[in-house]
C-alpha atoms as one frame of an Amber mdcrd trajectory, in Angstrom:
protein
 -16.292 -55.278  -0.555 -18.472 -52.747   0.984 -17.891 -53.603   5.143 -21.477
 -52.593   5.908 -24.833 -50.117   5.213 -23.280 -46.650   4.460 -19.545 -47.160
   4.707 -17.807 -47.298   1.561 -14.510 -49.514   1.578 -13.549 -50.766  -1.463
  -9.596 -51.558  -1.570  -8.634 -52.105  -5.425  -6.494 -54.970  -4.910  -9.666
 -57.155  -3.906 -11.160 -56.250  -7.359  -8.461 -56.465  -9.470  -7.086 -59.859
  -8.004 -11.296 -61.056  -9.525  -9.818 -61.141 -12.936  -6.092 -61.625 -12.556
  -3.377 -62.992 -15.404  -0.279 -64.100 -15.702   0.278 -60.881 -18.620  -0.543
 -58.665 -16.104   1.486 -60.001 -13.440   4.318 -59.279 -15.488   3.953 -55.905
 -16.403   3.216 -55.046 -12.129   6.609 -57.309 -11.674   8.444 -55.025 -14.016
   6.376 -51.504 -13.005   7.531 -52.908  -8.842  11.109 -53.234  -9.700  11.331
 -50.068 -11.595   9.540 -47.766  -8.835  11.329 -49.848  -5.742  14.904 -48.588
  -7.915  13.450 -45.626  -8.182  11.658 -45.012  -4.435  15.196 -46.469  -2.875
  16.958 -43.182  -2.651  13.926 -40.545  -2.043  13.312 -43.099   0.908  16.745
 -42.797   2.415  16.343 -38.780   1.240  13.086 -37.767   3.035  13.730 -39.768
   5.896  17.262 -38.091   6.519  16.027 -34.295   5.675  12.765 -35.041   7.754
  14.939 -35.348  10.919  15.129 -39.085  11.229  18.042 -41.812   9.853  18.028
 -43.438   6.199  16.316 -46.575   8.112  13.268 -45.055   8.794  12.710 -43.538
   5.098  13.154 -47.190   4.060  10.524 -48.942   6.764   8.597 -46.149   5.963
   8.321 -46.801   2.444   8.461 -50.570   2.965   5.367 -50.703   4.977   3.711
 -47.591   4.139   4.036 -48.010   0.699   2.201 -52.155   0.981  -0.446 -50.620
   3.497  -1.279 -48.307   0.439  -1.186 -50.524  -2.455  -3.208 -53.428  -0.321
  -6.785 -51.004   0.994  -6.181 -48.110  -1.099  -8.719 -47.293  -3.591  -6.570
 -46.351  -6.236  -5.275 -49.004  -9.290  -1.620 -47.884  -9.487  -1.095 -45.037
  -6.639   2.595 -45.995  -4.795   2.711 -44.451  -1.688   5.515 -43.480   1.101
   7.223 -40.668   2.405   7.489 -37.435   0.266   8.917 -34.362   0.331   5.578
 -32.190   1.443   6.156 -33.396   5.032  10.118 -32.996   5.500   8.897 -29.634
   6.961   6.329 -30.415   9.176   8.517 -33.616  10.749  11.093 -32.223  10.780
   9.480 -29.289  13.011   7.645 -31.835  15.055  10.237 -33.838  15.729  12.378
 -30.302  16.853   9.504 -29.271  19.040   8.194 -32.752  20.528  10.625 -35.714
  19.855  10.198 -38.846  18.310   7.847 -39.790  20.342   5.914 -36.674  19.242
   5.957 -37.699  15.865   4.787 -41.032  16.468   1.351 -40.056  18.160   0.515
 -37.165  15.690   0.947 -39.345  12.871  -1.117 -42.153  14.727  -4.012 -39.324
  15.023  -3.456 -37.958  11.670  -4.303 -41.797   9.934  -7.457 -41.529  12.873
  -8.541 -38.597  11.364  -8.071 -39.907   7.578 -10.006 -42.900   8.614 -12.677
 -40.505  10.246 -12.776 -38.475   6.680 -13.151 -41.652   4.646 -15.963 -43.201
   6.732 -17.688 -39.889   6.232 -17.634 -39.987   2.868 -14.524 -36.185   2.501
 -12.915 -37.724   0.157 -14.684 -35.433  -2.233 -14.611 -33.068  -0.304 -11.147
 -32.774  -0.084 -10.667 -32.490  -3.941 -12.370 -28.716  -3.732  -9.756 -27.229
  -1.796  -8.581 -24.355  -3.704  -5.622 -24.803  -5.856  -3.977 -21.374  -5.282
  -3.918 -23.097  -1.722  -2.334 -26.662  -2.821  -0.061 -24.303  -5.134   1.403
 -21.734  -2.451   1.733 -24.656   0.269   3.485 -26.743  -2.334   5.826 -23.819
  -3.453   6.280 -22.790   0.289   6.920 -26.580   0.917   9.814 -26.133  -2.034
  11.402 -23.360  -0.910  11.519 -24.632   2.611  13.234 -27.907   1.527  15.697
 -26.204  -0.484  16.674 -23.902   2.087  17.164 -26.786   4.453  19.800 -28.654
   1.800  22.438 -26.003   1.191  24.597 -26.345   4.456  25.408 -30.074   3.066
  25.336 -29.265  -0.354  28.023 -26.180  -0.101  29.378 -28.397   2.967  29.253
 -25.614   5.368  29.829 -28.201   8.309  26.906 -26.050  10.472  26.186 -28.446
  13.450  22.888 -25.777  14.867  20.943 -24.682  12.158  17.956 -22.399  13.229
  15.180 -24.177  11.655  13.878 -20.963  10.890  13.842 -19.479   7.639  15.322
 -16.567   7.932  17.777 -17.123  10.642  18.832 -20.133   9.044  19.498 -17.804
   5.649  21.629 -15.208   7.900  23.730 -18.151   9.313  24.576 -19.181   5.736
  25.376 -15.872   4.764  27.726 -15.679   7.534  29.148 -18.804   7.041  29.517
 -18.458   3.780  33.469 -18.585   3.369  33.438 -21.846   5.245  31.990 -23.569
   2.052  33.804 -26.794   1.553  34.956 -27.236  -2.566  35.284 -30.241  -3.058
  31.848 -31.223  -1.272  30.543 -28.763  -3.503  32.283 -30.538  -6.345  30.484
 -33.554  -5.557  27.298 -31.818  -5.443  26.955 -30.695  -9.215  28.581 -33.963
 -10.195  25.098 -35.232  -8.584  22.812 -32.628 -10.006  24.157 -32.499 -13.774
  23.835 -36.509 -13.318  20.337 -36.168 -12.312  19.307 -33.680 -15.010  20.747
 -34.703 -17.589  19.793 -38.478 -17.224  16.369 -38.231 -18.302  17.884 -36.552
 -21.447  19.519 -40.214 -22.375  16.797 -41.743 -21.303  13.350 -40.585 -19.455
  12.660 -44.221 -17.735  16.528 -44.207 -16.376  15.880 -42.962 -12.844  18.705
 -40.406 -12.449  17.988 -39.765  -8.548  19.994 -43.637  -8.344  22.538 -43.567
 -11.252  24.186 -40.348  -9.351  24.158 -42.291  -6.156  25.751 -45.130  -7.111
  28.130 -43.449  -9.069  29.300 -40.388  -7.142  29.861 -42.858  -4.197  31.749
 -45.871  -6.197  33.846 -42.357  -7.441  34.235 -40.957  -4.089  34.969 -44.349
  -2.223  37.992 -44.754  -5.068  39.032 -41.661  -4.809  38.683 -40.686  -1.348
  42.095 -42.220  -0.502  43.795 -41.193  -3.755  43.168 -37.695  -3.623  42.671
 -37.405   0.040  38.792 -36.183  -0.083  36.975 -34.930   2.887  33.546 -35.333
   2.170  31.010 -36.707   4.636  28.963 -39.463   4.270  25.848 -41.273   5.083
  27.961 -43.976   7.714  29.789 -40.789   8.815  26.664 -39.252   9.837  23.893
 -41.815  11.631  27.002 -44.656  12.238  26.828 -48.106  10.514  23.108 -49.320
  10.351  21.220 -51.913  11.362  19.109 -53.773   8.722  17.041 -55.552  10.980
  13.512 -54.572  10.818  12.287 -52.949  13.736  10.395 -54.823  16.311   6.906
 -53.121  16.676   6.566 -51.196  19.680   4.213 -48.067  21.677   3.093 -44.951
  22.830   2.051 -43.107  25.480  -0.968 -40.741  24.894  -2.707 -39.140  27.206
  -5.194 -35.494  26.684  -2.498 -33.045  27.346  -0.449 -34.333  24.507  -3.449
 -34.643  22.101  -4.192 -31.296  22.884  -0.544 -30.032  21.787  -0.103 -32.382
  18.953  -3.776 -32.600  17.243  -2.694 -29.325  15.002   0.401 -30.581  13.509
  -2.039 -34.246  13.362  -4.396 -32.111  11.886  -2.070 -30.568   8.752  -0.670
 -33.809   8.551  -4.251 -35.763   7.659  -5.109 -32.885   5.379  -1.829 -32.910
   3.432  -2.114 -36.316   2.793  -5.539 -36.560   2.150  -4.525 -33.602  -0.616
  -1.459 -34.833  -2.173  -2.801 -38.803  -1.893  -6.329 -37.301  -3.884  -3.718
 -35.142  -6.480  -1.966 -37.997  -7.128  -4.927 -40.085  -7.935  -6.456 -37.604
 -10.002  -3.645 -37.379 -12.255  -3.081 -41.256 -12.207  -7.097 -41.518 -12.999
  -6.450 -39.095 -16.114  -3.488 -40.965 -17.811  -4.890 -44.480 -17.009  -8.630
 -43.822 -17.226  -9.301 -45.997 -14.170 -11.616 -43.981 -11.537 -10.227 -43.576
  -7.797 -12.582 -44.443  -5.077 -11.677 -41.242  -3.052 -12.978 -42.448   0.341
 -11.668 -46.036   0.390  -8.031 -43.888  -0.489  -8.496 -41.908   2.249  -9.231
 -45.003   4.608  -6.276 -46.844   3.278  -4.065 -43.812   3.947  -5.482 -43.828
   6.867  -4.075 -46.878   7.840  -1.209 -47.072   6.675  -0.106 -43.380   8.759
  -1.813 -45.958  11.491   0.752 -47.989  11.297   3.432 -46.561  11.099   4.127
 -45.517  13.833   4.806 -48.504  15.633   7.411 -49.187  13.218   9.107 -46.076
  13.946   8.188 -44.092  10.909   6.931 -41.292   9.053   4.008 -39.668   7.662
   2.906 -41.784   4.128   0.935 -40.528   1.417   0.352 -41.234  -2.180   3.413
 -40.522  -4.716   2.954 -38.658  -7.696   6.432 -38.908  -9.677   6.574 -43.048
  -8.087   3.106 -43.179  -9.048   3.971 -41.693 -12.645   6.809 -43.873 -12.692
   4.589 -47.021 -12.204   1.933 -45.901 -15.083   4.567 -45.059 -17.668   5.931
 -48.579 -16.937   3.024 -50.937 -17.396   1.937 -51.110 -13.814  -1.883 -51.307
 -13.921  -2.782 -52.735 -10.124  -1.734 -52.595  -6.633   0.127 -55.713  -7.214
   3.127 -53.259  -8.375   3.325 -50.939  -5.598   2.916 -54.347  -3.340   6.333
 -55.740  -5.211   7.828 -52.195  -5.305   7.654 -52.624  -1.642   8.825 -56.632
  -1.738  11.725 -54.755  -3.888  12.829 -52.343  -1.212  12.597 -55.098   1.733
  14.977 -56.498  -0.142  17.595 -53.935  -0.541  17.094 -53.103   2.723  17.732
 -56.997   4.276  20.514 -57.217   1.647  22.108 -53.948   0.583  22.182 -51.501
   3.186  25.497 -51.626   4.478  26.534 -50.018   1.266  23.890 -47.173   2.076
  26.583 -45.726   4.432  28.770 -44.687   1.579  26.640 -42.427  -0.181  27.705
 -38.702   0.533  25.317 -36.457   2.050  25.967 -33.663  -0.724  24.554 -36.615
  -3.135  21.582 -36.740  -1.064  21.446 -33.218  -0.900  21.705 -32.799  -4.819
  18.719 -34.850  -5.300  16.895 -33.184  -2.801  17.621 -29.924  -4.344  15.991
 -31.056  -7.614  12.634 -32.771  -5.318  12.382 -29.480  -4.399  12.634 -27.689
  -8.402  10.185 -29.464  -9.810   7.514 -29.499  -6.505   7.847 -25.321  -6.335
   5.730 -25.731  -9.720   7.197 -21.766 -10.932   5.542 -21.674 -13.942   1.689
 -22.540 -12.110   2.491 -20.186  -9.826   3.482 -17.658 -13.131   0.102 -18.500
 -14.573  -1.599 -18.329 -11.429  -0.556 -14.408 -11.398  -3.056 -14.129 -14.527
  -5.905 -14.974 -12.539  -7.986 -13.011  -9.918  -6.356 -10.775  -6.984  -8.635
 -13.157  -4.668  -7.128 -16.059  -6.133  -3.257 -14.652  -6.156  -3.688 -13.271
  -2.850  -4.334 -16.868  -0.997  -1.678 -18.250  -3.296   0.679 -15.350  -1.841
  -0.433 -15.206   1.994   0.188 -19.092   1.993   3.686 -19.643  -0.017   4.847
 -16.711   2.644   3.296 -18.520   5.853   4.510 -21.962   4.940   8.133 -20.624
   4.109   7.743 -17.715   6.952   6.145 -19.722   9.818   4.969 -23.497   9.402
   2.805 -25.289   7.594  -0.069 -26.233   9.967  -0.735 -21.944  10.285   0.065
 -21.598   6.422  -2.913 -24.409   5.718  -5.384 -23.297   8.114  -4.980 -19.625
   7.763  -5.937 -20.067   4.055  -8.229 -21.885   4.613  -9.813 -19.884   6.072
  -8.851 -16.586   3.789  -9.936 -18.773   1.137 -13.455 -19.761   2.510 -13.777
 -16.071   3.290 -12.978 -15.029  -0.207 -15.231 -17.439  -1.825 -18.146 -16.492
   0.525 -17.644 -12.503  -0.772 -17.468 -13.436  -4.250 -21.146 -15.279  -3.894
 -22.547 -12.700  -1.803 -20.988 -10.553  -4.809 -22.798 -12.861  -7.485 -26.191
 -12.774  -5.511 -28.657 -10.257  -6.387 -31.816  -9.152  -5.370 -33.989  -7.914
  -7.508 -37.167  -5.343  -6.509 -40.353  -5.379  -8.567 -43.356  -3.073  -8.547
 -46.338  -2.522 -11.295 -45.106  -5.211 -13.441 -43.119  -8.207 -13.721 -42.374
 -10.349 -16.188 -42.342 -13.996 -15.165 -39.734 -15.537 -17.708 -37.114 -12.594
 -17.154 -34.107 -14.892 -16.182 -35.266 -17.724 -18.176 -34.618 -19.292 -21.708
 -37.989 -18.987 -22.415 -39.047 -17.074 -25.368 -42.916 -16.494 -23.750 -43.131
 -13.385 -21.730 -46.225 -13.816 -19.450 -46.243 -10.137 -17.609 -48.227 -10.122
 -14.541 -49.495  -6.628 -13.139 -48.394  -6.197  -9.376 -50.710  -3.990  -7.743
 -49.930  -0.639  -5.920 -48.739  -1.187  -2.787 -47.105  -4.693  -4.023 -43.482
  -5.422  -4.107 -41.931  -7.828  -5.458 -38.249  -8.666  -4.069 -36.032 -11.381
  -5.662 -32.971 -13.726  -4.835 -31.387 -14.621  -7.267 -28.514 -17.319  -5.108
 -28.362 -19.197  -1.923 -29.892 -17.075   1.212 -26.686 -17.828   3.472 -25.574
 -15.525   6.251 -23.929 -12.829   4.309 -26.370 -12.871   1.745 -29.360 -12.508
   4.573 -27.799  -9.401   6.184 -27.415  -8.008   2.676 -31.132  -8.821   2.255
 -32.079  -7.406   5.797 -30.419  -4.651   5.098 -32.482  -3.699   2.039 -35.322
  -4.379   3.375 -34.719  -1.886   6.055 -34.247   0.587   3.783 -37.297  -0.032
   1.948 -39.438  -0.051   4.508 -38.024   3.387   5.366 -39.021   5.214   2.131
 -42.316   3.512   1.694 -43.968   0.812   3.450 -46.130  -1.630   1.039 -49.068
  -3.963   1.700 -47.626  -7.250   0.548 -44.138  -8.346  -0.069 -43.624 -11.042
  -2.571 -40.055 -13.049  -1.529 -39.303 -14.913  -4.954 -36.989 -17.672  -3.653
 -36.905 -19.538  -7.492 -34.017 -19.288  -7.490 -32.138 -19.995  -3.707 -30.921
 -23.436  -4.056 -30.291 -23.315   0.240 -31.321 -21.341   3.071 -29.045 -21.573
   6.126 -29.591 -21.083  10.026 -28.952 -17.039   9.757 -30.997 -16.894   6.250
 -33.928 -18.414   8.728 -33.748 -16.386  11.686 -33.220 -13.110   8.958 -36.337
 -13.728   7.372 -38.196 -14.966  10.826 -37.169 -10.961  12.314 -38.537 -10.199
   9.071 -42.309 -12.102   9.011 -42.305 -10.482  12.633 -41.738  -7.392  11.955
 -43.625  -6.650   8.927 -46.203  -8.444  10.837 -45.898  -5.654  13.547 -46.033
  -3.271  10.859 -49.588  -4.701   9.009 -47.425  -5.487   6.045 -47.843 -10.065
   4.760 -45.678 -11.383   3.526 -45.510 -14.237   0.819 -43.008 -16.342  -0.289
 -42.908 -17.506  -3.864 -41.251 -20.260  -5.857 -39.374 -22.327  -3.180 -38.065
 -25.710  -4.068 -39.215 -28.507  -2.102 -35.387 -29.191   0.045 -35.928 -24.947
   0.817 -39.316 -26.183   2.332 -38.678 -28.551   4.063 -36.342 -26.122   6.204
 -38.733 -23.088   6.476 -41.032 -26.149   7.904 -38.810 -27.532  10.300 -38.186
 -23.685  11.310 -41.981 -23.748  11.496 -41.978 -20.465   9.113 -45.223 -22.235
   7.465 -47.236 -21.410  11.038 -45.658 -18.084  11.398 -46.460 -16.940   7.810
 -49.603 -19.547   7.258 -49.263 -22.360   4.643 -51.427 -20.912   1.935 -48.417
 -17.652   1.897 -46.257 -19.993   1.034 -46.569 -20.260  -2.696 -45.201 -22.579
  -5.430 -45.368 -19.765  -8.519 -45.147 -16.357  -8.862 -48.564 -16.350 -10.212
 -50.269 -17.780  -7.130 -48.270 -14.712  -4.913 -49.604 -12.090  -7.060 -53.220
 -13.404  -7.694 -52.723 -13.734  -3.564 -51.303 -10.430  -3.398 -53.279  -8.357
  -5.808 -56.451  -9.666  -3.976 -55.053  -8.395   0.063 -54.574  -5.260  -1.493
 -57.965  -4.844  -2.512 -59.602  -6.260   0.145 -57.851  -3.152   2.066 -58.315
  -0.833  -0.175 -62.390  -1.763  -0.218 -61.956  -1.748   4.115 -60.701   1.768
   3.745 -63.363   3.012   1.437 -66.170   1.499   3.505 -64.794   3.502   6.451
């Protein structure tokens, strides 16, 4: 379904329904029910850890998950709240309140839609892997640290949000550990860890919540247990779906929340497309990245009106969907219906879930997110990748995710440009030039280059860093011995930027002022068009832009010969 022009919006749900069948529906129904059951404890846990109520986590999973499945570009993607957003959501609420979170999420949704409309889906996939690993590991450690209070039963009310002060408070209060709460957490942890060993299809988190909640409920009076539950902290929760509500947006609010909105959008794009890529590798399908971004954007635009938190593609739930037979977005829709039914009819039972049990769920989530094996593997990579990983990781943990992503991306770009500069060669030839050098051709043709002609070959993109390097080489060459003709061979230049054009123009003008000719050789068509737009052809002369080195050398030799003749006549 292409809306118009170059807009790439083709929801997989529509294309899947064209050839839908009863057998496919049975597979999707089973997968959707299983995913809905798996998503239940995660939605509740992520909501609480983010600083909102369990109801908010469920509402986000229901509305956001439905919209991702309905408008997304992947057939099996399951959307909802994820652990990656816990840190950023918690910080936004602490600083700007729930109103600020709603505005930031809404703005992030708009950013995602714009990214999809401008075909940036494929670009997001090229974000350096060390950055993704760095902030994911950082988020995992931060989530882990936020659950220590509930897991140990320390009973702290005002825990600092910063990582180092938070652990300082923990260590100061270690003598206040509630051993009953810790026992509940450890039992929950063991159930979650051991359940997959019995059957990988069993949702360990849900089984732990059911078993531990029932045990605590019946043993509470018998053993006089004092374990904090969801109901103790949040009170009795309503099972009514909240009515849509608006929020006030002003320019000052936009300016304050734009960095956070950008972080949410980038994080959502990275996580959803990463999840989609993993899913494609298993199912053999192909994600429409731009449609996926638009679908994620629509979900994040809608959920704030119902008090929800950011939505993105969830890798664990998506893989659960695939392994249980889901192959179309209908499975994702079914999973939201399952959550809706639980929300409407079973919500009062959630009040009895111990907070320590949810903390155990999130500790396992943080461990799985950490990807420590991947981190160890990257330490065998080049130092630049290691530095990007470490900087992103420590910025995420010590400061916040917004700073980590911004500086991590900036550092990755700088290191990439440096690597390109180091790999871009500028060769100088005089007297003789082998045309086939640098190619796979076995036929060698050597051109005689007249004295007074120098050939400079640029092997790589002619952007600002290389342009400066080339300019320095030219200045050094001019100080030593000024040639009559400079040939700049550009057969291996894939593109040229504004700085490259500027430096080239300065070189041509300074050479002309010193009585030197400049000839360009092997210019690619796209580069030639850029040079024409910059009027380089008028400055240098159209005949001085040659399509092959042979023509350029012949011209240069002729210019030198003509100059020698004029000097002899004098």
